[in-house]
C-alpha positions as CSV (number, residue, x, y, z in Angstrom):
1,X,170.8,13.8,236.3
2,X,167.2,13.2,235.6
3,X,164.4,13.1,238.2
4,X,161.4,10.9,237.7
5,X,158.2,12.2,239.2
6,X,154.6,10.9,239.0
7,X,152.1,13.7,238.4
8,X,148.6,12.4,238.5
9,X,148.5,9.4,236.2
10,X,151.6,10.5,234.2
11,X,155.3,9.9,234.7
12,X,157.6,12.7,233.8
13,X,161.4,12.9,233.6
14,X,163.0,16.2,234.3
15,X,166.6,16.9,233.4
16,X,168.5,18.9,236.0
17,X,172.2,19.7,235.4
18,X,174.7,21.2,237.8
19,X,175.1,24.1,235.5
20,X,171.3,24.8,235.2
21,X,170.9,24.5,239.0
22,X,173.1,27.6,239.7
23,X,172.4,29.9,236.8
24,X,169.9,32.3,238.4
25,X,170.2,35.5,240.3
26,X,167.3,36.5,242.5
27,X,166.3,40.1,243.3
28,X,163.3,41.8,244.9
29,X,161.5,43.7,242.2
30,X,161.7,47.4,242.3
31,X,158.6,49.6,241.9
32,X,159.5,50.1,238.2
33,X,159.9,46.3,237.8
34,X,156.6,45.7,239.5
35,X,154.9,48.1,237.1
36,X,156.6,46.5,234.1
37,X,155.4,43.0,235.3
38,X,151.8,44.1,235.9
39,X,150.5,43.1,232.4
40,X,152.1,39.6,232.6
41,X,150.8,39.1,236.1
42,X,147.3,40.0,235.0
43,X,147.5,37.7,232.0
44,X,148.6,34.7,234.1
45,X,146.0,35.4,236.8
46,X,143.4,35.6,234.1
47,X,144.4,32.2,232.8
48,X,144.1,30.8,236.3
49,X,140.8,32.5,236.9
50,X,139.4,31.2,233.6
51,X,139.6,27.7,235.2
52,X,136.3,28.8,236.8
53,X,133.8,28.1,233.9
54,X,131.2,30.3,235.6
55,X,133.4,33.3,234.8
56,X,133.4,34.5,231.2
57,X,136.7,35.7,229.7
58,X,135.8,39.3,230.5
59,X,135.0,38.6,234.2
60,X,138.1,36.4,234.6
61,X,140.3,39.3,233.4
62,X,138.4,41.9,235.4
63,X,138.9,39.8,238.5
64,X,142.6,39.4,237.7
65,X,143.0,43.1,237.1
66,X,141.3,44.0,240.4
67,X,143.4,41.5,242.4
68,X,146.8,42.3,240.8
69,X,146.2,46.0,240.7
70,X,145.0,46.1,244.3
71,X,148.0,44.4,245.6
72,X,150.6,46.2,243.5
73,X,149.1,49.6,244.3
74,X,149.1,48.8,248.0
75,X,152.3,46.8,248.1
76,X,153.1,45.9,251.7
77,X,156.8,45.1,251.8
78,X,156.3,43.4,255.2
79,X,154.0,40.8,253.7
80,X,154.2,41.0,249.8
81,X,157.2,39.8,247.8
82,X,157.7,39.9,244.1
83,X,161.0,38.3,243.2
84,X,162.6,38.6,239.8
85,X,164.8,35.8,238.3
86,X,167.6,36.4,235.8
87,X,170.5,34.5,234.4
88,X,173.9,35.5,235.9
89,X,175.2,36.2,232.4
90,X,172.2,38.2,231.3
91,X,170.2,41.2,232.5
92,X,166.9,40.2,230.9
93,X,164.5,38.7,233.5
94,X,163.7,35.0,233.1
95,X,160.8,34.8,235.5
96,X,159.3,35.8,238.8
97,X,157.7,34.6,242.0
98,X,154.9,36.4,243.8
99,X,153.8,35.6,247.3
100,X,152.1,36.9,250.5
101,X,152.9,35.9,254.0
102,X,150.8,36.1,257.2
103,X,147.5,35.3,255.5
104,X,144.5,33.5,257.0
105,X,142.4,33.9,260.1
106,X,145.4,33.0,262.3
107,X,148.6,34.7,261.3
108,X,150.5,32.9,264.0
109,X,150.1,29.7,262.0
110,X,152.7,31.0,259.5
111,X,150.7,30.5,256.3
112,X,151.9,31.9,253.0
113,X,150.2,31.9,249.6
114,X,152.4,31.5,246.5
115,X,150.3,33.4,244.0
116,X,152.4,32.9,240.9
117,X,155.7,31.3,239.9
118,X,156.9,31.6,236.3
119,X,160.3,30.3,235.2
120,X,161.7,28.0,232.6
121,X,161.3,24.3,233.6
122,X,165.1,23.8,233.7
123,X,165.3,26.4,236.5
124,X,162.1,25.5,238.3
125,X,163.9,23.5,241.1
126,X,166.4,26.3,241.8
127,X,163.7,29.0,241.8
128,X,161.4,27.1,244.1
129,X,164.2,26.3,246.5
130,X,165.0,30.1,246.7
131,X,161.4,30.9,247.3
132,X,161.0,28.3,250.0
133,X,164.2,29.5,251.7
134,X,163.0,33.1,251.8
135,X,159.7,32.0,253.2
136,X,161.2,29.9,255.9
137,X,163.5,32.7,256.9
138,X,160.4,34.9,257.3
139,X,158.8,32.4,259.7
140,X,156.5,30.7,257.2
141,X,155.5,27.1,258.1
142,X,153.0,26.2,255.4
143,X,153.0,27.3,251.7
144,X,149.9,27.0,249.6
145,X,149.6,27.4,245.9
146,X,147.2,26.6,243.1
147,X,147.5,25.5,239.5
148,X,145.0,24.7,236.7
149,X,144.1,21.0,236.6
150,X,145.3,20.9,233.0
151,X,148.7,22.5,233.7
152,X,150.8,19.4,233.9
153,X,154.1,21.2,233.8
154,X,153.4,23.3,236.9
155,X,151.9,20.4,238.8
156,X,154.9,18.3,238.0
157,X,157.3,21.1,239.0
158,X,155.7,21.7,242.3
159,X,155.6,18.0,243.1
160,X,159.3,17.7,242.4
161,X,159.8,20.6,244.9
162,X,158.0,18.6,247.6
163,X,154.5,20.0,247.3
164,X,151.5,17.6,247.8
165,X,148.2,17.8,246.0
166,X,145.6,18.5,248.6
167,X,142.3,19.3,247.0
168,X,140.7,20.1,243.7
169,X,137.8,22.3,242.6
170,X,135.3,20.6,240.3
171,X,132.6,22.2,238.2
172,X,129.4,20.9,236.6
173,X,127.9,22.8,233.7
174,X,124.2,22.2,233.9
175,X,123.8,23.1,230.2
176,X,125.0,19.5,229.6
177,X,122.1,17.4,230.9
178,X,122.9,14.5,233.2
179,X,121.6,11.2,231.8
180,X,119.1,9.9,234.3
181,X,119.9,6.6,235.9
182,X,116.5,5.0,236.4
183,X,118.0,2.2,238.4
184,X,118.8,4.6,241.2
185,X,116.5,4.8,244.3
186,X,114.2,7.9,244.4
187,X,115.3,10.6,246.8
188,X,114.2,14.0,247.9
189,X,115.7,16.9,249.8
190,X,114.2,18.7,252.8
191,X,115.4,21.0,255.5
192,X,116.7,19.2,258.5
193,X,114.9,19.1,261.8
194,X,116.6,20.9,264.8
195,X,117.7,17.5,266.2
196,X,119.1,16.3,262.8
197,X,121.0,19.6,262.4
198,X,122.5,19.4,265.8
199,X,123.7,15.9,265.1
200,X,125.0,16.9,261.7
201,X,127.1,19.9,262.9
202,X,128.6,17.8,265.7
203,X,129.7,15.2,263.2
204,X,130.8,17.8,260.7
205,X,133.0,19.6,263.2
206,X,134.8,16.4,264.2
207,X,135.3,15.2,260.7
208,X,136.3,18.6,259.3
209,X,138.9,19.0,262.0
210,X,140.5,15.7,260.8
211,X,140.3,16.8,257.2
212,X,142.2,20.1,258.0
213,X,144.9,18.2,259.9
214,X,145.3,15.9,256.9
215,X,145.6,19.0,254.8
216,X,148.7,20.0,256.8
217,X,147.0,22.4,259.2
218,X,148.0,22.4,262.8
219,X,145.6,20.6,265.2
220,X,145.0,23.9,267.1
221,X,144.1,25.8,263.9
222,X,142.0,22.9,262.6
223,X,139.9,22.7,265.8
224,X,139.3,26.5,265.8
225,X,138.6,26.7,262.1
226,X,136.1,23.8,262.1
227,X,134.1,25.2,265.0
228,X,134.2,28.7,263.6
229,X,132.8,27.5,260.2
230,X,130.1,25.4,261.9
231,X,129.0,28.3,264.1
232,X,128.9,30.7,261.2
233,X,127.1,28.3,258.9
234,X,124.4,27.6,261.5
235,X,123.2,31.2,261.2
236,X,122.1,30.5,257.6
237,X,118.5,29.4,257.1
238,X,117.8,26.1,255.4
239,X,121.3,24.6,256.0
240,X,121.9,21.7,255.7
241,X,119.4,19.5,253.8
242,X,118.5,16.0,254.6
243,X,118.6,13.4,251.8
244,X,115.5,11.3,252.1
245,X,114.9,7.8,250.7
246,X,111.4,8.1,249.2
247,X,110.7,4.4,249.6
248,X,111.3,4.3,253.4
249,X,110.8,8.0,254.2
250,X,114.0,7.8,256.2
251,X,116.9,10.2,256.1
252,X,119.9,8.5,254.5
253,X,122.4,11.4,254.4
254,X,123.0,15.2,254.3
255,X,123.7,17.8,251.7
256,X,125.1,21.3,252.5
257,X,124.3,23.4,249.4
258,X,123.7,27.0,248.8
259,X,123.7,29.5,245.8
260,X,126.4,32.1,245.9
261,X,126.0,35.8,245.0
262,X,127.3,35.0,241.5
263,X,124.5,32.4,241.0
264,X,126.7,29.4,241.2
265,X,125.4,26.4,243.2
266,X,128.0,25.5,245.8
267,X,128.1,22.1,247.4
268,X,130.1,22.3,250.6
269,X,129.4,18.8,252.0
270,X,127.6,15.7,250.9
271,X,127.5,12.5,253.0
272,X,125.6,9.3,253.0
273,X,125.1,6.8,255.8
274,X,127.6,4.0,255.4
275,X,124.9,1.4,254.7
276,X,123.6,3.4,251.8
277,X,127.0,3.9,250.0
278,X,127.5,2.1,246.7
279,X,123.7,1.7,246.2
280,X,123.0,4.6,243.9
281,X,121.9,7.1,246.5
282,X,124.8,9.4,245.6
283,X,123.9,9.5,241.9
284,X,120.2,9.9,242.8
285,X,121.1,12.9,245.1
286,X,122.8,14.7,242.3
287,X,119.9,14.0,239.9
288,X,117.6,15.5,242.5
289,X,119.8,18.5,243.1
290,X,120.3,19.3,239.5
291,X,116.6,19.3,238.8
292,X,116.2,21.7,241.8
293,X,119.1,23.9,240.6
294,X,117.8,24.2,237.0
295,X,114.4,25.1,238.2
296,X,116.0,27.9,240.2
297,X,117.9,29.1,237.2
298,X,121.3,27.9,238.4
299,X,123.8,27.3,235.5
300,X,126.8,25.8,237.3
301,X,127.5,23.6,240.3
302,X,130.9,23.7,242.1
303,X,132.4,21.6,244.8
304,X,135.8,21.0,246.4
305,X,137.1,17.5,247.2
306,X,140.3,16.1,248.7
307,X,142.6,14.5,246.1
308,X,142.9,11.5,248.3
309,X,139.1,10.9,248.4
310,X,138.9,8.4,245.5
311,X,135.3,7.2,246.2
312,X,134.0,10.8,246.1
313,X,136.1,11.6,243.0
314,X,134.6,8.6,241.1
315,X,131.1,9.7,242.0
316,X,131.6,13.3,241.0
317,X,133.2,12.3,237.6
318,X,130.3,9.9,237.0
319,X,127.8,12.7,237.4
320,X,129.6,15.0,235.1
321,X,131.9,17.1,237.3
322,X,135.3,18.1,235.8
323,X,138.4,19.2,237.8
324,X,139.4,22.8,237.0
325,X,142.1,23.7,239.6
326,X,144.2,21.9,242.1
327,X,145.6,23.2,245.4
328,X,149.0,22.1,246.6
329,X,150.8,22.6,249.9
330,X,154.1,22.1,251.5
331,X,155.3,22.4,255.1
332,X,158.6,24.0,255.7
333,X,160.7,24.7,258.8
334,X,160.4,22.9,262.1
335,X,157.8,20.1,262.1
């Protein structure tokens, strides 16, 4: 039979036969197999890391080597699993799955990260089903994975397996100048007053809780995580910034922006008052931010956005951001 699945704006047809759906054997990798897979895991992790344009090829590989090597050298069989797939009629491995359970700030939530899944497309459904079965048996309730935005095959396979696109990471290379839109209103950025900041964090906590619930997190976790993040962030000076309409002198929105240790400008939140949306204030804010970032020597801007937030996606693409990686999630076990 063939399964039709819509992945992004494309429609794919995947052929699944009864024979191909029961051709694999699944075995936990031995220490020798883990060592043999090490180069392939590093190569695949390097490819995923290279979706971050702020990392050069050398840094992407070094990061992959550190991550893969650290986990394989300190392999925790209670949390780490590396599963090897092979055909029943052959001994040569066809692929692997690599995941860790009990991650996150709240292990009781049952979160697992599927770090890598490599198998031929005709066996993807069977392999994914086996992985999800193992995870559910271990008490996992939410599985998270990530794929490059240009990896249509993996995105399609995960969506067939019931995963949902949750969010994407987008980058802007400031070496490519943004064409100024002179029709936009003039805006500036300033540190918020204490009263403005208090109002902002109250609104942020409420809205971020709703976002986390929409991203398949439990209400209890979402509430705790949103308050934890807000409390932690308020310890940083200069956060957040008020977006000011130069004509009226009034605040029309907020921008939570900081520069990471690697020198990348990170946009954690941008919001405009409802009456100011669709009037060019969003574009004007990015024009102002880019000038500020370039003056400080920042080369890249990065942000995360929910895949369902189409108005924000349209704005980010308009001002030159490109998607680099996509996070997918699937709930398993009791709802």
